[in-house]
C-alpha positions, 0 to 999 in steps of 0.5 A, spaced: 432 768 580 433 764 586 439 765 590 443 758 591 447 758 598 452 753 600 458 753 605 465 751 604 467 749 612 473 747 615 472 745 622 478 745 627 477 741 633 483 742 638 488 747 635 484 753 638 483 750 645 484 757 650 490 757 655 486 756 662 488 762 666 486 761 674 488 764 680 495 764 681 495 761 688 492 754 685 497 749 683 495 744 678 497 737 680 498 731 675 499 724 677 503 720 672 503 712 674 505 705 671 511 701 671 518 702 668 517 706 662 513 711 666 519 711 671 523 713 664 527 709 660 530 714 655 538 714 655 541 720 655 548 719 654 550 712 652 548 705 650 551 699 647 548 698 640 553 698 635 559 697 639 561 689 638 568 689 635 570 695 638 577 695 642 576 698 648 583 698 652 590 696 650 596 695 654 602 692 654 603 686 660 609 687 664 611 681 668 617 680 673 622 675 669 621 670 675 614 670 675 608 667 670 605 672 666 598 670 669 593 676 670 587 677 674 581 679 670 576 682 675 569 683 673 564 687 677 557 689 676 554 695 680 547 692 680 549 685 682 545 681 676 551 680 672 553 683 665 547 682 661 550 680 655 556 684 655 562 679 653 570 681 652 575 678 648 582 678 650 587 678 644 595 678 643 598 677 636 591 677 633 589 671 637 583 671 642 586 668 648 580 668 652 573 670 652 570 673 659 563 675 661 560 675 668 554 671 668 551 673 675 552 677 681 556 682 683 563 680 681 568 674 679 575 673 676 579 669 671 586 668 671 589 669 664 596 668 661 599 673 657 605 674 653 610 679 657 611 685 653 606 684 647 600 689 646 594 686 649 587 688 646 580 688 650 575 687 644 567 687 645 565 681 643 558 682 644 554 688 647 549 687 652 544 692 656 546 696 662 553 698 660 553 703 666 553 697 671 559 694 668 566 695 670 573 691 670 580 691 671 587 687 669 591 686 675 599 683 673 602 678 678 605 684 682 598 686 684 599 692 680 592 694 675 595 695 668 588 696 665 581 698 667 574 700 664 569 703 669 563 703 664 562 698 658 560 703 653 563 709 655 565 714 650 561 710 645 556 714 641 550 709 640 544 712 636 538 716 639 541 717 646 538 724 647 545 727 646 546 724 639 539 726 638 540 733 639 547 733 636 543 731 630 537 735 630 538 739 623 530 740 623 530 744 630 525 739 633 527 739 640 531 746 641 527 747 648 531 742 651 537 746 651 538 753 654 545 756 653 548 750 652 545 746 659 539 742 660 533 746 660 529 747 667 522 749 667 521 754 673 514 753 674 513 745 674 515 741 679 516 733 680 515 729 686 518 722 685 520 717 690 526 714 686 528 708 691 532 712 696 533 718 692 526 722 692 526 728 687 523 734 689 525 739 684 523 743 678 523 739 671 529 737 667 533 732 664 535 726 668 529 724 672 528 718 669 529 711 672 536 713 674 540 720 673 542 717 666 535 717 663 529 721 662 521 719 662 515 721 659 514 726 665 519 731 661 515 733 654 509 732 658 511 737 662 513 742 656 506 741 653 502 742 660 507 748 661 504 751 654 497 750 657 497 753 664 500 759 667 499 757 674 505 753 677 504 745 676 506 739 680 507 732 677 507 726 682 510 720 679 508 714 682 512 708 678 515 702 679 519 697 675 516 690 674 509 691 677 503 688 674 496 691 674 493 684 676 497 684 683 501 690 684 496 695 682 490 691 683 484 696 684 479 695 690 474 694 685 477 688 682 476 684 689 481 680 692 487 683 695 488 690 693 495 691 690 501 694 695 502 699 689 495 701 688 495 703 696 502 706 695 500 710 689 494 713 693 498 714 699 503 718 696 498 723 692 495 724 698 501 725 702 504 730 697 498 734 696 496 735 703 503 737 704 505 742 698 507 748 702 512 743 706 514 739 700 515 745 695 516 751 699 518 755 693 511 754 690 508 759 696 501 755 697 498 749 699 492 750 695 491 745 689 487 742 684 488 735 682 488 736 674 489 729 671 492 722 671 496 718 666 497 711 666 503 707 662 503 700 664 502 693 661 508 689 660 508 685 667 501 683 666 503 678 660 506 673 666 500 669 666 493 668 662 489 670 668 493 676 668 492 677 661 484 676 661 482 680 666 487 686 664 481 690 661 476 689 667 482 691 672 483 697 668 476 700 668 476 699 675 483 702 676 480 708 673 474 708 677 477 707 683 483 712 682 477 717 681 473 715 687 479 715 692 482 721 690 475 725 690 475 727 683 469 723 679 471 726 673 478 727 673 481 727 666 485 721 665 490 718 659 492 711 658 498 710 654 498 703 650 503 698 651 506 699 644 512 694 645 513 691 638 510 696 634 506 693 628 511 687 627 509 680 628 512 677 634 511 671 638 510 669 646 510 675 651 511 681 646 505 678 641 501 678 647 502 685 649 499 687 642 494 682 641 491 682 648 494 688 653 494 694 648 487 692 645 484 692 652 487 699 653 484 701 647 477 698 649 477 702 655 480 708 654 476 709 647 469 708 651 466 714 649 459 712 651 462 711 659 467 717 659 465 722 654 471 726 652 475 726 659 478 719 658 484 720 652 488 714 649 495 714 646 497 709 641 505 708 643 506 703 637 508 708 632 513 710 637 516 703 637 523 704 634 528 699 630 533 696 635 538 698 630 536 705 631 536 705 638 541 705 644 540 698 647 537 692 645 531 692 650 524 691 647 520 692 653 524 698 654 522 701 647 530 700 646 531 706 651 530 710 645 530 717 647 526 720 641 521 715 643 520 717 650 520 724 647 514 723 643 510 719 648 511 724 653 509 729 648 503 725 646 500 724 653 501 731 654 497 733 648 492 728 650 491 730 657 489 737 654 484 734 650 481 730 656 481 737 661 477 740 656 472 734 655 474 733 648 479 727 648 474 723 644 476 717 640 470 716 635 469 721 629 461 720 631 463 723 638 466 729 635 461 730 631 456 730 637 460 735 640 460 740 635 453 739 634 452 741 641 456 747 641 453 754 641 455 760 636 458 766 640 460 770 634 462 771 626 467 775 624 471 777 618 479 776 617 479 783 620 476 781 626 469 785 625 463 782 626 459 780 620 453 776 618 452 778 611 459 778 607 459 773 601 465 770 597 469 772 603 472 768 609 468 768 615 470 765 622 464 762 626 467 762 633 463 757 638 463 757 646 468 751 646 473 754 643 473 751 636 472 755 630 469 754 623 472 757 617 466 758 612 465 762 605 458 763 603 457 763 595 451 765 591 
């Protein structure tokens, strides 16, 4: 009687990646590059959504009997670009007596005539963006300030800020972000980030985004990498808002003038890696390994058809030139797509991101025939949130949604680990080819005993690339 043998096989590609262990004196260096979303636009504390109609101040005007009750409404903006949509109604006796906003610049004022002794209410007519820049005062005819607002959205709990997200984390998805009631600090992972005049040289924590009230992909990227490496890690963030690949980051191989920010990016990486012992004395070493490069950019290449049409070739050149200029021809790279707009239909600039830029990014990052498994791709479209579930109405910044930036950072970190292990393939065919090339190390049973003859019991086939196949041999 012939025996019929067949296998039930379960293939696990990425779960069994071993944690890399190298000499403790080697610092693993990662570069996170791009524009404003790589800077970090996840709101931590505040936002403007859901606040229209809210009363933000109440006061009773006090005017001398011999003077007109004319109040000066002083409007200030900390950045100098006006209030970005913030508008206030001033009401008495249920009637709006004035509607005010700062259209542009750092400051302006209006004279508003109020009724003496009648309560006055300041109500948000419409919410805008960047409420942390907005402030105003009401000054009475005697020059005394009777009401003031220092932050447009202070005390208002918009959805999916980081504080809101953690306060409602009923599933316990993000406990690693807090330790003992304070923001967690990663002791072995450091960040270098030239944020305007404020250069960050510190351990990774929350508040290292575009400003102190924001965070970016670096946060969860760091947590994922920290779980993989035992040795210290240094993240160099080279990101600036409003920059294009066609001009600002233009790589040398694209011809024309090399972008100012391409050169700046390379210079910063070289400076920091050549001066680790002085920039980060706490690391106690100057020995490093350039371990990976992540790219998250694209919005500003919607500025013209020529920018859009050359994005794919520019991205190929960027990856190749960065590897060459940093002296690492097989440097692991991850490209995060320009996912603004998600899977909904749009028009104009945002639709160009979907139809041209994000497709170009996927074409390059998923070219397994050129880059093998060393180039990974993260599709950020699934993380694009609804504006109603976000702190701000700012589509280009993923509505400043904290959950979005946590998920993008985590995904870039996970994909980087695959690229480090040369298995960041997009196509199933490439994964199958990889599986066929691997070498079997041993076969064990569920108790860890080596075996080749057990029938009708689970056996685990362990290969040299860290993957494991579970098989059951049936007769």
